[in-house]
GUKOL-918108 format. One record per residue: residue in three letters; y, x negated, z negated of N, C-alpha, C in turn. Coordinates in steps of 0.2 Angstrom, whole numbers, padded with zeros to 4 digits, always signed. Example, Ala and Ser with C-alpha at 12.3 -4.5 7.8 and 13.67 -1.06 7.14 Angstrom:
% residues 2
Ala-0028-0066-0039-0022-0062-0039-0016-0066-0039Ser-0011-0064-0035-0005-0068-0036+0000-0064-0039
This chain:
% residues 265
Unk-0395+0245+0065-0391+0247+0060-0392+0243+0054Unk-0386+0240+0051-0386+0236+0045-0386+0241+0039Unk-0390+0240+0034-0390+0244+0028-0393+0240+0022Unk-0388+0235+0020-0390+0231+0015-0391+0234+0009Unk-0396+0233+0005-0397+0236-0002-0394+0232-0007Unk-0389+0235-0010-0385+0232-0016-0389+0232-0022Unk-0389+0226-0025-0393+0226-0032-0388+0226-0037Unk-0391+0229-0043-0387+0229-0049-0391+0230-0055Unk-0389+0227-0061-0393+0228-0067-0392+0235-0070Unk-0387+0239-0067-0386+0245-0070-0387+0250-0064Unk-0389+0256-0066-0390+0262-0061-0384+0264-0058Unk-0384+0266-0052-0378+0268-0049-0374+0274-0053Unk-0367+0273-0053-0363+0278-0056-0363+0284-0052Unk-0363+0283-0045-0363+0289-0040-0369+0288-0035Unk-0372+0293-0034-0377+0293-0029-0376+0299-0024Unk-0376+0298-0018-0376+0303-0013-0382+0303-0009Unk-0385+0309-0009-0392+0309-0006-0393+0315+0000Unk-0394+0312+0006-0395+0316+0011-0390+0322+0012Unk-0384+0320+0011-0378+0325+0011-0377+0328+0018Unk-0376+0335+0018-0374+0338+0024-0369+0343+0022Unk-0364+0343+0026-0358+0348+0026-0357+0350+0033Unk-0358+0357+0034-0356+0360+0040-0351+0365+0039Unk-0347+0366+0045-0341+0371+0045-0343+0375+0051Unk-0346+0381+0050-0349+0385+0055-0354+0381+0059Unk-0353+0380+0066-0358+0376+0070-0356+0369+0070Unk-0351+0367+0067-0349+0360+0067-0352+0356+0061Unk-0356+0351+0062-0359+0347+0056-0354+0341+0055Unk-0350+0341+0050-0345+0335+0049-0349+0329+0045Unk-0354+0331+0041-0358+0325+0038-0365+0327+0038Unk-0369+0322+0040-0376+0324+0042-0381+0319+0039Unk-0385+0321+0034-0390+0316+0031-0387+0310+0028Unk-0381+0310+0025-0378+0304+0023-0380+0302+0016Unk-0381+0296+0014-0383+0294+0008-0379+0287+0006Unk-0378+0286+0000-0375+0280-0002-0375+0279-0010Unk-0375+0273-0012-0375+0272-0020-0368+0268-0021Unk-0365+0270-0027-0359+0266-0029-0361+0264-0036Unk-0360+0257-0037-0362+0254-0044-0356+0253-0048Unk-0358+0254-0055-0352+0253-0060-0349+0246-0059Unk-0342+0247-0060-0338+0241-0060-0337+0238-0053Unk-0339+0241-0048-0338+0239-0041-0331+0242-0038Unk-0329+0239-0032-0324+0242-0028-0327+0243-0021Unk-0329+0249-0020-0333+0251-0014-0329+0255-0009Unk-0329+0252-0003-0325+0255+0003-0329+0259+0007Unk-0326+0265+0010-0329+0269+0014-0324+0270+0020Unk-0327+0267+0026-0323+0267+0032-0326+0270+0038Unk-0322+0270+0043-0325+0273+0050-0319+0276+0054Unk-0321+0278+0060-0316+0280+0065-0313+0287+0062Unk-0307+0289+0065-0305+0296+0063-0310+0301+0065Unk-0312+0306+0061-0317+0311+0062-0324+0309+0060Unk-0324+0303+0057-0331+0301+0055-0334+0304+0050Unk-0330+0308+0046-0333+0312+0040-0331+0309+0033Unk-0327+0304+0033-0325+0301+0027-0322+0306+0022Unk-0317+0309+0024-0313+0314+0020-0317+0320+0018Unk-0321+0322+0022-0326+0328+0021-0331+0325+0015Unk-0333+0319+0016-0338+0316+0011-0334+0316+0004Unk-0328+0313+0004-0324+0313-0002-0323+0320-0005Unk-0322+0325-0001-0320+0332-0003-0327+0335-0006Unk-0333+0333-0004-0339+0336-0007-0340+0332-0013Unk-0339+0325-0013-0340+0322-0020-0336+0324-0025Unk-0330+0325-0024-0325+0327-0029-0324+0335-0030Unk-0329+0339-0027-0329+0346-0029-0325+0351-0025Unk-0321+0348-0020-0317+0353-0016-0321+0357-0011Unk-0327+0354-0009-0332+0358-0005-0338+0357-0008Unk-0342+0362-0008-0349+0362-0010-0353+0359-0004Unk-0358+0355-0005-0363+0353+0000-0366+0359+0004Unk-0367+0358+0010-0372+0363+0014-0379+0362+0012Unk-0381+0355+0011-0387+0353+0008-0386+0346+0005Unk-0391+0344+0002-0391+0337-0001-0388+0337-0008Unk-0387+0331-0011-0385+0331-0018-0380+0326-0019Unk-0376+0327-0024-0371+0322-0027-0373+0321-0034Unk-0375+0315-0036-0377+0313-0042-0372+0309-0046Unk-0369+0311-0051-0364+0307-0055-0367+0306-0062Unk-0367+0299-0064-0369+0298-0071-0376+0300-0072Unk-0380+0300-0067-0387+0303-0067-0388+0310-0067Unk-0383+0314-0066-0383+0321-0066-0381+0324-0060Unk-0385+0329-0057-0383+0332-0051-0377+0337-0052Unk-0372+0335-0049-0365+0339-0050-0364+0342-0043Unk-0368+0343-0039-0367+0346-0032-0363+0352-0033Unk-0358+0353-0030-0354+0359-0029-0350+0361-0036Unk-0350+0357-0041-0347+0358-0047-0339+0357-0046Unk-0335+0361-0049-0328+0362-0048-0325+0355-0050Unk-0319+0354-0046-0315+0348-0047-0313+0347-0055Unk-0311+0353-0058-0309+0352-0065-0315+0350-0069Unk-0321+0352-0068-0327+0350-0072-0328+0343-0071Unk-0328+0341-0065-0329+0334-0063-0324+0329-0066Unk-0318+0332-0067-0312+0328-0070-0314+0327-0077Unk-0317+0332-0080-0319+0332-0087-0324+0326-0088Unk-0328+0325-0083-0333+0320-0084-0331+0313-0082Unk-0324+0312-0080-0321+0306-0078-0322+0304-0070Unk-0323+0309-0066-0323+0308-0059-0316+0311-0056Unk-0311+0306-0055-0304+0308-0053-0303+0306-0046Unk-0299+0310-0042-0298+0309-0035-0290+0309-0034Unk-0288+0304-0030-0281+0304-0028-0281+0306-0021Unk-0275+0307-0018-0275+0310-0011-0271+0306-0007Unk-0272+0306+0000-0268+0302+0005-0260+0304+0004Unk-0259+0310+0003-0252+0312+0002-0251+0313-0006Unk-0246+0309-0008-0245+0309-0016-0244+0316-0018Unk-0248+0318-0023-0248+0325-0026-0244+0324-0033Unk-0238+0322-0033-0234+0321-0039-0229+0327-0039Unk-0227+0328-0046-0222+0333-0047-0215+0329-0046Unk-0212+0330-0040-0206+0326-0038-0200+0328-0042Unk-0200+0334-0045-0194+0336-0049-0194+0334-0056Unk-0200+0331-0058-0201+0328-0065-0200+0321-0065Unk-0199+0318-0071-0198+0311-0071-0204+0307-0070Unk-0204+0301-0069-0210+0297-0069-0214+0297-0075Unk-0211+0297-0081-0214+0297-0087-0218+0304-0088Unk-0215+0309-0086-0218+0316-0087-0224+0317-0082Unk-0223+0314-0076-0229+0314-0072-0235+0311-0075Unk-0234+0305-0078-0240+0302-0081-0242+0306-0088Unk-0237+0308-0091-0239+0312-0097-0244+0318-0095Unk-0242+0321-0089-0246+0327-0087-0253+0324-0086Unk-0254+0318-0083-0261+0315-0082-0265+0314-0088Unk-0261+0314-0094-0265+0313-0100-0268+0320-0103Unk-0268+0325-0099-0270+0332-0101-0277+0332-0104Unk-0282+0328-0102-0288+0328-0105-0289+0325-0112Unk-0284+0320-0113-0284+0317-0120-0280+0321-0124Unk-0274+0324-0122-0270+0328-0126-0272+0335-0125Unk-0276+0338-0130-0279+0344-0130-0275+0350-0133Unk-0269+0348-0134-0264+0353-0137-0264+0360-0133Unk-0264+0365-0136-0264+0372-0132-0257+0373-0130Unk-0256+0377-0125-0249+0378-0122-0245+0381-0127Unk-0247+0386-0131-0242+0389-0136-0240+0384-0141Unk-0245+0380-0144-0243+0375-0148-0238+0370-0146Unk-0239+0368-0139-0234+0363-0136-0227+0366-0135Unk-0227+0372-0133-0220+0376-0132-0217+0376-0139Unk-0221+0378-0144-0218+0379-0151-0217+0372-0155Unk-0219+0367-0152-0218+0360-0155-0223+0359-0161Unk-0228+0362-0161-0233+0362-0167-0238+0357-0166Unk-0238+0353-0161-0243+0348-0160-0240+0341-0158Unk-0235+0340-0162-0231+0334-0161-0235+0327-0161Unk-0240+0327-0165-0244+0321-0165-0248+0320-0159Unk-0251+0325-0156-0254+0324-0150-0249+0322-0144Unk-0243+0325-0144-0239+0324-0139-0236+0317-0140Unk-0235+0315-0146-0233+0308-0147-0238+0303-0144Unk-0244+0304-0145-0250+0300-0143-0250+0300-0135Unk-0249+0305-0132-0248+0306-0125-0242+0302-0122Unk-0237+0302-0126-0231+0298-0124-0232+0291-0124Unk-0235+0289-0129-0237+0281-0130-0242+0279-0125Unk-0247+0283-0123-0252+0281-0118-0248+0281-0111Unk-0244+0286-0110-0240+0286-0103-0236+0280-0103Unk-0232+0278-0108-0228+0272-0107-0232+0266-0106Unk-0238+0265-0110-0242+0259-0109-0245+0259-0102Unk-0246+0265-0099-0249+0265-0092-0243+0263-0087Unk-0237+0265-0088-0231+0263-0084-0230+0256-0084Unk-0231+0253-0090-0230+0246-0091-0235+0242-0087Unk-0241+0244-0087-0247+0241-0083-0245+0241-0076Unk-0242+0247-0074-0241+0247-0066-0234+0245-0065Unk-0230+0242-0069-0224+0239-0068-0218+0244-0067Unk-0219+0250-0069-0215+0256-0068-0211+0258-0074Unk-0211+0254-0080-0208+0256-0086-0200+0257-0085Unk-0197+0253-0081-0190+0253-0080-0188+0260-0076Unk-0193+0263-0073-0191+0269-0069-0194+0275-0073Unk-0195+0274-0079-0199+0280-0083-0194+0286-0083Unk-0188+0286-0083-0184+0292-0083-0181+0294-0076Unk-0183+0290-0071-0181+0292-0064-0185+0298-0062Unk-0182+0302-0058-0186+0307-0054-0191+0304-0050Unk-0197+0307-0050-0202+0304-0045-0200+0304-0038Unk-0196+0309-0036-0194+0310-0029-0190+0304-0027Unk-0187+0301-0032-0182+0295-0030-0185+0289-0029Unk-0192+0288-0031-0195+0282-0030-0197+0280-0023Unk-0196+0274-0021-0199+0272-0014-0206+0273-0013Unk-0208+0273-0007-0215+0275-0005-0220+0271-0009Unk-0220+0265-0009-0225+0261-0013-0225+0262-0020Unk-0219+0264-0023-0219+0265-0031-0222+0272-0032Unk-0221+0277-0027-0224+0284-0028-0232+0283-0027Unk-0235+0279-0023-0242+0278-0022-0245+0275-0029Unk-0241+0270-0032-0243+0267-0038-0243+0272-0043Unk-0238+0276-0043-0237+0282-0049-0243+0287-0048Unk-0245+0288-0042-0251+0293-0041-0257+0290-0044Unk-0258+0283-0044-0264+0280-0047-0263+0280-0054Unk-0257+0279-0057-0255+0279-0064-0257+0286-0067Unk-0255+0291-0063-0257+0298-0066-0264+0299-0066Unk-0268+0296-0061-0275+0297-0061-0278+0293-0067Unk-0276+0287-0068-0278+0283-0074-0277+0286-0080Unk-0271+0290-0081-0270+0293-0087-0275+0298-0089Unk-0279+0301-0084-0284+0306-0085-0291+0302-0087Unk-0291+0296-0089-0297+0292-0091-0303+0293-0087Unk-0302+0290-0080-0307+0290-0076-0313+0285-0077Unk-0319+0287-0076-0324+0282-0075-0325+0280-0068Unk-0324+0285-0063-0325+0283-0056-0318+0286-0053Unk-0314+0282-0049-0308+0284-0046-0309+0284-0039Unk-0308+0290-0035-0308+0290-0028-0301+0290-0025Unk-0300+0285-0021-0293+0283-0019-0293+0285-0011Unk-0289+0290-0009-0289+0292-0002-0283+0288+0001Unk-0285+0283+0005-0280+0279+0009-0274+0277+0004Unk-0276+0273-0001-0270+0270-0005-0265+0266-0002Unk-0266+0263+0004-0262+0258+0007-0258+0261+0013Unk-0259+0267+0014-0256+0270+0020-0248+0270+0020Unk-0245+0268+0025-0238+0268+0026-0234+0263+0022Unk-0238+0258+0019-0235+0253+0015-0234+0246+0020Unk-0228+0243+0018-0227+0236+0021-0232+0231+0018Unk-0232+0225+0020-0237+0220+0018-0236+0219+0010Unk-0230+0218+0008-0228+0217+0001-0231+0222-0003Unk-0230+0229-0001-0232+0234-0005-0240+0235-0005Unk-0243+0233+0000-0250+0233+0001-0253+0227-0004Unk-0250+0222-0004-0252+0216-0008-0252+0218-0016Unk-0246+0222-0018-0245+0224-0024-0251+0229-0026Unk-0252+0234-0021-0257+0239-0023-0264+0236-0024Unk-0265+0231-0020-0272+0228-0020-0273+0225-0027Unk-0267+0222-0030-0267+0219-0037-0268+0225-0042Unk-0265+0231-0041-0266+0236-0045-0273+0239-0045Unk-0276+0239-0040-0283+0242-0039-0287+0237-0043Unk-0287+0231-0042-0291+0226-0046-0289+0227-0053Unk-0283+0227-0055-0281+0228-0062-0284+0234-0066Unk-0284+0240-0062-0287+0246-0065-0295+0245-0066Unk-0298+0241-0061-0305+0240-0062-0307+0235-0067Unk-0303+0230-0068-0304+0224-0072-0302+0226-0079Unk-0296+0229-0080-0293+0230-0087-0296+0237-0090Unk-0298+0241-0086-0300+0248-0089-0307+0250-0087Unk-0311+0245-0084-0318+0247-0082-0319+0253-0078Unk-0314+0254-0073-0315+0260-0069-0318+0258-0062Unk-0323+0261-0060-0326+0260-0054-0322+0263-0049Unk-0321+0260-0043-0316+0262-0038-0320+0263-0031Unk-0319+0269-0028-0321+0270-0021-0315+0272-0017Unk-0315+0269-0011-0309+0271-0008-0310+0272+0000Unk-0306+0276+0003-0306+0277+0010-0300+0273+0012Unk-0300+0270+0018-0294+0266+0020-0295+0264+0027Unk-0289+0264+0031-0289+0261+0038-0287+0254+0038Unk-0283+0252+0033-0281+0245+0033-0286+0240+0032Unk-0289+0237+0038-0295+0233+0037-0294+0226+0034Unk-0288+0224+0034-0287+0218+0030-0287+0219+0023Unk-0285+0225+0020-0285+0227+0013-0292+0228+0011Unk-0296+0232+0015-0303+0233+0014-0307+0227+0014Unk-0306+0223+0019-0311+0217+0019-0309+0212+0013Unk-0303+0212+0011-0301+0207+0005-0302+0210-0002Unk-0303+0217-0002-0304+0220-0009-0311+0222-0011Unk-0314+0225-0006-0321+0229-0007-0327+0224-0007Unk-0331+0224-0013-0337+0220-0013-0342+0223-0008Unk-0342+0230-0008-0347+0234-0004-0343+0238+0001Unk-0345+0239+0007-0342+0243+0012-0347+0247+0016Unk-0346+0254+0016-0350+0258+0019-0346+0261+0025Unk-0350+0261+0031-0346+0263+0037-0350+0269+0040Unk-0346+0274+0041-0348+0281+0044-0346+0281+0051Unk-0350+0285+0055-0348+0286+0062-0352+0293+0064Unk-0348+0298+0066-0350+0304+0068-0354+0308+0062Unk-0352+0307+0056-0354+0310+0050-0361+0307+0047Unk-0363+0301+0050-0369+0298+0048-0367+0291+0045Unk-0372+0288+0042-0371+0281+0040-0373+0276+0046Unk-0368+0272+0047-0369+0267+0053-0371+0260+0050Unk-0368+0258+0044-0369+0252+0042-0367+0251+0034Unk-0369+0246+0031-0367+0245+0024-0368+0238+0022Unk-0364+0235+0019-0365+0228+0017-0358+0225+0014Unk-0358+0218+0013-0352+0215+0011-0347+0215+0017Unk-0341+0213+0016-0336+0213+0021-0338+0208+0027Unk-0341+0202+0025-0344+0198+0031-0349+0201+0035Unk-0354+0205+0032-0359+0208+0035-0357+0213+0040Unk-0352+0217+0037-0349+0223+0041-0345+0220+0047Unk-0341+0215+0045-0336+0213+0050-0339+0210+0056Unk-0345+0207+0055-0349+0204+0061-0355+0208+0064Unk-0355+0214+0061-0360+0219+0064-0359+0221+0071Unk-0362+0220+0076-0361+0223+0083-0360+0230+0083Unk-0364+0234+0080-0363+0241+0080-0356+0244+0077Unk-0354+0240+0072-0348+0242+0069-0342+0240+0073Unk-0343+0234+0076-0337+0232+0080-0337+0237+0086Unk-0342+0239+0089-0342+0243+0095-0339+0250+0093Unk-0341+0253+0087-0339+0259+0085-0332+0260+0083Unk-0330+0254+0079-0324+0255+0075-0319+0249+0075Unk-0322+0244+0073-0317+0238+0071-0314+0235+0077Unk-0318+0233+0082-0315+0229+0088-0311+0224+0086Unk-0304+0224+0088-0300+0218+0087-0297+0218+0080Unk-0298+0224+0076-0297+0224+0069-0300+0219+0065Unk-0307+0217+0067-0311+0212+0064-0308+0206+0065Unk-0305+0204+0071-0302+0198+0072-0296+0197+0068Unk-0292+0203+0067-0286+0202+0063-0287+0202+0056Unk-0293+0204+0054-0294+0205+0046-0295+0198+0043
């Protein structure tokens, strides 16, 4: 098994230690550990059923761990609620876009500004916190421009093509001021041009906003070209970890998962 130790001058932003998550008698994740370093784009890959999504769900607070620890910014946050983690800057997107399709593109991003726009509900309804709302509006428009969606600001989210909806989902996440963004299959269902654009956006979010990125993805070409570190899971455990070149040439990874995908990547 390959398990290359990543070096960094800064401590990990995220540490997973001996994580176990069981559902009745089924152990979905077993003694799994990894480190994610600030400023990195870190991929988590593996066959279907390998435990990737369960691991994401535990890290982001949707499940509590059966045992083990999730350490974020040096603090044990194991089992903490998703809302509490969001307040700390740990933001998760989902494979299926979780947009308000009946609202405009702009309003979706404005809702993502909720942690910065602290106005109370009554004040907002009565229009007594116009300064806060104006700031949220400016922030949302700036984010839409970053993502190239400014011309669709007044369009209903439901009317956007698939690739733009995925980009909007990431824009909403960015509006919540993440320090660590967990992306769940950001390239699924995309054509090559949409994938290329989304790769650019992921890099842009990391580079322009100093957001650390961790992603689950099955598109091996995207993963190999984008991620500096790749962790491979199989049957709920760590199979390998390293650079894209180390992972793509690892016999155990090829046998368990990649196969011809490595040749294509």
